[in-house]
C-alpha positions in Angstrom: 73.4 -15.4 -98.1 70.8 -15.5 -95.2 73.5 -16.0 -92.7 75.4 -13.0 -94.3 72.2 -10.8 -94.0 71.3 -12.1 -90.5 75.0 -11.5 -89.5 74.5 -7.8 -90.5 71.2 -7.1 -88.8 72.3 -8.8 -85.6 75.5 -7.0 -85.3 73.6 -3.4 -86.4 70.6 -4.4 -84.0 72.9 -5.3 -80.9 75.3 -2.1 -81.4 72.2 0.2 -81.9 70.5 -0.6 -78.5 73.6 -1.2 -76.5 75.3 2.6 -77.3 72.7 4.6 -75.3 73.0 2.5 -72.3 76.9 2.8 -72.6 76.6 6.5 -73.1 74.7 6.9 -69.8 77.3 4.6 -67.6 79.9 6.6 -69.1 78.2 9.9 -68.1 77.6 8.8 -64.5 81.1 7.3 -64.1 82.8 10.2 -65.8 84.3 8.1 -68.4 84.5 10.7 -71.2 87.2 12.3 -73.7 87.6 15.9 -72.3 88.1 18.7 -74.9 91.7 20.2 -75.4 94.2 21.7 -77.6 94.4 18.7 -80.2 90.8 17.7 -79.5 87.9 18.6 -82.1 85.3 18.3 -79.9 84.3 21.2 -77.3 82.3 19.1 -74.8 83.1 15.9 -72.7 81.9 13.0 -74.5 82.1 9.2 -73.9 84.7 7.4 -75.9 83.6 4.1 -75.1 81.6 3.1 -78.4 83.7 0.4 -79.2 82.4 -1.7 -76.5 79.1 -1.7 -78.4 81.0 -2.2 -81.7 82.9 -5.1 -80.2 79.7 -6.9 -78.8 77.9 -6.4 -81.8 80.8 -7.9 -83.8 81.6 -10.9 -81.7 78.1 -11.8 -80.9 77.0 -11.7 -84.6 80.1 -13.9 -85.6 79.7 -16.3 -83.0 75.9 -16.7 -83.7 76.0 -17.0 -87.6 79.2 -18.3 -88.4 79.3 -22.0 -90.2 82.3 -23.2 -87.8 82.9 -26.3 -90.2 84.3 -24.0 -92.8 86.1 -21.4 -90.5 88.3 -24.0 -88.5 90.8 -21.0 -87.4 87.9 -18.7 -86.0 88.8 -19.6 -82.5 92.2 -17.5 -83.0 90.7 -14.8 -84.7 88.4 -14.2 -81.8 91.4 -14.5 -79.4 93.0 -11.7 -81.4 90.0 -9.8 -81.1 89.6 -10.2 -77.5 93.4 -9.1 -76.9 93.0 -5.9 -78.9 89.7 -5.2 -77.3 91.2 -5.4 -73.7 94.2 -3.3 -75.0 91.7 -0.3 -76.4 89.5 -0.5 -73.4 92.4 -0.2 -71.1 93.6 2.7 -73.0 90.3 4.6 -73.4 89.9 4.1 -69.4 93.4 4.7 -68.3 95.8 5.7 -71.1 98.8 3.2 -71.5 102.3 3.7 -72.6 102.5 3.5 -76.5 104.9 0.7 -76.2 102.6 -1.4 -74.0 99.8 -0.9 -76.6 102.2 -2.0 -79.7 103.4 -5.2 -77.7 99.8 -6.2 -77.1 98.8 -5.6 -80.8 102.0 -7.6 -81.8 100.8 -10.2 -79.6 97.4 -10.2 -81.4 98.9 -10.1 -84.8 101.2 -13.1 -83.9 98.1 -15.4 -83.1 96.8 -14.3 -86.4 99.8 -15.0 -88.4 101.1 -18.2 -86.8 97.7 -20.1 -85.5 95.1 -18.4 -88.2 97.3 -18.6 -91.1 96.6 -14.8 -91.9 99.7 -14.2 -93.6 101.0 -12.9 -96.8 102.8 -15.6 -98.9 103.3 -13.7 -102.1 104.3 -10.2 -103.6 102.7 -11.0 -106.7 105.8 -10.2 -108.7 106.3 -6.8 -106.9 110.1 -6.2 -108.0 110.2 -9.6 -109.4 109.3 -11.4 -106.2 106.5 -13.9 -106.2 106.7 -16.5 -103.4 108.2 -15.9 -100.2 109.5 -18.1 -97.4 108.1 -17.9 -93.8 111.2 -16.4 -92.5 110.0 -13.3 -94.3 106.3 -13.7 -94.8 105.7 -14.1 -90.8 107.4 -10.5 -89.8 106.2 -8.8 -92.9 102.5 -10.2 -92.3 102.8 -9.1 -88.6 104.0 -5.7 -89.8 101.3 -5.4 -92.4 98.5 -6.2 -89.6 100.1 -3.5 -87.1 100.2 -0.8 -90.0 96.6 -1.3 -90.8 95.3 -1.1 -87.1 97.2 2.1 -86.5 96.4 3.5 -89.6 92.4 3.2 -88.4 93.5 4.5 -84.8 95.1 7.5 -86.5 92.4 8.7 -88.8 90.1 8.3 -85.9 90.1 12.4 -85.5 86.8 13.7 -86.4 83.2 12.7 -86.4 82.0 10.0 -88.4 85.3 9.4 -90.2 86.9 6.0 -89.2 83.3 4.2 -89.0 82.3 5.6 -92.4 85.6 4.6 -94.0 85.4 1.0 -92.5 82.0 0.8 -93.2 82.9 1.4 -97.1 86.2 -0.9 -96.7 84.0 -3.9 -95.3 81.0 -3.7 -97.4 83.6 -3.7 -100.7 85.3 -6.9 -99.4 82.4 -8.4 -97.9 80.6 -8.3 -101.3 83.8 -9.8 -103.1 83.9 -12.7 -100.3 80.4 -13.4 -101.0 80.6 -13.4 -104.6 83.5 -16.1 -104.5 81.7 -18.1 -101.9 84.0 -17.5 -98.7 80.7 -16.9 -96.5 82.8 -17.0 -93.5 84.8 -14.0 -94.1 81.6 -12.2 -95.5 79.9 -12.8 -92.6 83.0 -11.0 -90.5 82.8 -8.2 -92.8 79.1 -7.5 -92.8 78.8 -7.8 -89.1 81.6 -5.0 -88.5 79.7 -3.1 -91.3 76.4 -3.4 -89.3 78.1 -2.5 -86.0 79.7 0.8 -87.6 76.6 1.8 -89.4 74.9 1.7 -86.0 77.5 3.3 -84.3 77.6 6.1 -87.1 74.1 7.1 -85.6 75.3 8.4 -82.5 78.6 9.5 -84.0 77.9 11.9 -86.4 77.8 15.4 -85.5 76.9 16.3 -82.7 78.5 13.2 -81.6 77.3 11.7 -78.5 79.9 9.0 -78.4 83.4 8.1 -80.0 84.5 4.8 -80.8 87.9 5.4 -78.9 90.8 3.1 -79.0 88.2 0.2 -78.1 86.6 0.6 -81.5 89.5 2.1 -83.8 92.1 -0.6 -83.1 89.4 -3.6 -83.5 88.0 -2.0 -86.8 91.5 -1.8 -88.0 92.3 -5.4 -87.1 89.4 -6.7 -88.8 90.4 -4.6 -92.0 93.6 -6.0 -91.4 92.4 -9.6 -91.8 90.2 -9.1 -94.6 92.8 -7.2 -96.6 95.5 -9.9 -96.0 92.9 -12.7 -97.0 91.4 -10.5 -99.9 95.3 -10.8 -101.3 95.9 -14.6 -100.5 92.6 -16.2 -101.7 93.4 -15.2 -105.2 95.8 -18.1 -105.4 93.0 -20.5 -105.4 90.5 -18.7 -107.8 92.5 -18.3 -110.8 90.7 -17.9 -113.8 87.6 -17.0 -112.0 85.3 -14.4 -113.1 86.0 -12.5 -109.9 89.8 -12.8 -109.9 91.5 -9.4 -109.8 94.7 -8.6 -111.5 97.4 -6.5 -109.4 95.7 -7.5 -106.1 98.3 -6.1 -104.0 97.6 -2.8 -105.3 94.1 -2.8 -105.5 94.0 -3.8 -101.6 96.1 -0.7 -101.1 93.9 1.4 -103.3 90.8 0.0 -101.2 92.5 1.0 -97.8 94.3 4.4 -99.4 92.7 6.9 -97.1 94.2 5.4 -93.9 97.3 4.1 -95.3 98.5 7.1 -97.2 97.4 9.3 -94.6 99.6 7.4 -91.8 102.5 6.9 -94.1 102.6 10.7 -95.3 102.4 11.8 -91.5 104.9 9.3 -90.3 107.5 10.6 -93.1 106.8 14.1 -92.4 107.1 13.8 -88.7 110.7 11.9 -89.3 111.9 14.7 -91.9 111.3 17.3 -89.0 113.1 15.4 -86.5 110.3 14.4 -84.6 109.2 10.7 -83.3 106.9 9.2 -86.0 104.5 8.4 -82.9 104.5 12.1 -81.6 101.0 14.0 -82.0 100.3 16.9 -84.3 97.3 18.3 -86.5 98.8 17.0 -89.6 96.5 14.8 -90.8 94.7 14.8 -93.8 91.3 15.4 -91.7 92.9 18.2 -90.1 93.9 20.1 -93.4 90.3 19.9 -94.4 88.8 21.5 -91.3 91.6 24.1 -91.2 90.2 24.9 -94.6 86.9 25.5 -93.0 85.1 22.5 -93.4 82.7 21.0 -90.8 83.2 17.6 -89.3 81.0 15.9 -91.8 81.8 17.6 -94.5 85.4 16.6 -94.2 84.0 13.1 -93.6 81.9 13.4 -96.8 84.7 14.6 -98.9 87.3 12.1 -97.5 84.7 9.0 -97.9 84.1 10.1 -101.5 87.5 10.5 -102.6 88.2 6.9 -101.0 85.4 5.6 -103.2 86.9 7.3 -106.3 90.3 5.4 -105.5 88.3 1.9 -105.4 86.6 2.7 -108.4 89.9 3.5 -110.0 91.7 0.7 -108.9 89.2 -2.0 -110.1 89.1 -0.1 -113.5 92.8 0.2 -113.9 93.7 -3.0 -112.9 95.1 -4.6 -115.9 97.8 -1.8 -115.6 99.9 -4.3 -113.4 100.9 -3.9 -109.8 103.9 -1.9 -109.9 102.3 0.7 -112.4 99.0 0.9 -110.6 101.0 1.3 -107.2 102.7 4.6 -108.9 99.2 5.8 -110.2 97.8 5.7 -106.8 100.7 7.2 -105.1 101.0 9.9 -107.8 97.2 10.4 -107.6 97.1 10.6 -103.6 100.3 12.7 -103.2 98.7 15.3 -105.7 95.5 15.5 -104.1 97.3 16.0 -100.9 99.5 18.9 -102.3 96.2 20.9 -103.6 94.9 20.5 -100.1 98.0 21.9 -98.3 97.8 24.7 -100.7 94.2 25.2 -100.1 94.9 25.0 -96.2 98.0 27.7 -96.3 95.7 30.0 -98.7 93.0 30.2 -95.9 95.7 30.5 -93.6 97.3 33.3 -95.1 93.8 35.2 -95.5 93.0 34.9 -91.6 96.4 36.5 -91.0 96.0 39.5 -92.9 
């Protein structure tokens, strides 16, 4: 218990005091994100906040994790470093998308093959339970890649990615603590501590962005925690903290980044565009177009994500497939209402 609290405090403190120095250095060296057509900010702003998040998380995990119960930690840290280097390089000098994806696949491969962060069961979805390594390995790498990039894609307005990742890690970290997986709880609370410290400088008016350095790391950690959340249930059957329909509950916890990424990719493909092409069709963009400020949009999305988390825990007895259908229909309905409101505002502006 004390290790978990100390991991949170350590990560928070290091990140909180590191960011002002990073802001000053970035400003002096002109390492800033410039305003543009698709940018939501109007002044040059440093985008290296992920460096402080990385430092806080790594230092806290190494300092407080009991290595005797987390033997695979070395491989997890290797994956962290790879993703950190990719993000830092892209924030300073943008990389080709295929290079970033290659590095992310390498990091995901280390996690799956060396530290056993992989999905081995579909818990009865479509009648499938245990899955062989031939399917498990590529599926797990794909899931990690999706979650990593989902957090990168929602990092478009002040406070959003940091707030959503804080919510998710606090939920998962608390659950890991309750079932006695202190090592995973430490990872979760270390990230929560770092992102909360970062948010102090990222709320409007934002003095710094987390950039790809932070967004990719946040996504990677949430991917690890999510897969472990699903897999750990194999060893806690009968526990008071065991959850029914665990894959659907996991998707509900990550609903905002996952659904927004899925929706945007499908929309782009239907329009004949590359799913990786840039546009202003994310949910946070729709809220901004409805007239909300950055912080109002962030508040709405965090609240909605909280509602989904509450709902999936309450409705877990529906079963995995039924709960997935409920999640999908609810998310589509809310998005449809938002698109209607956005179009209504646009029509008023044009009149």
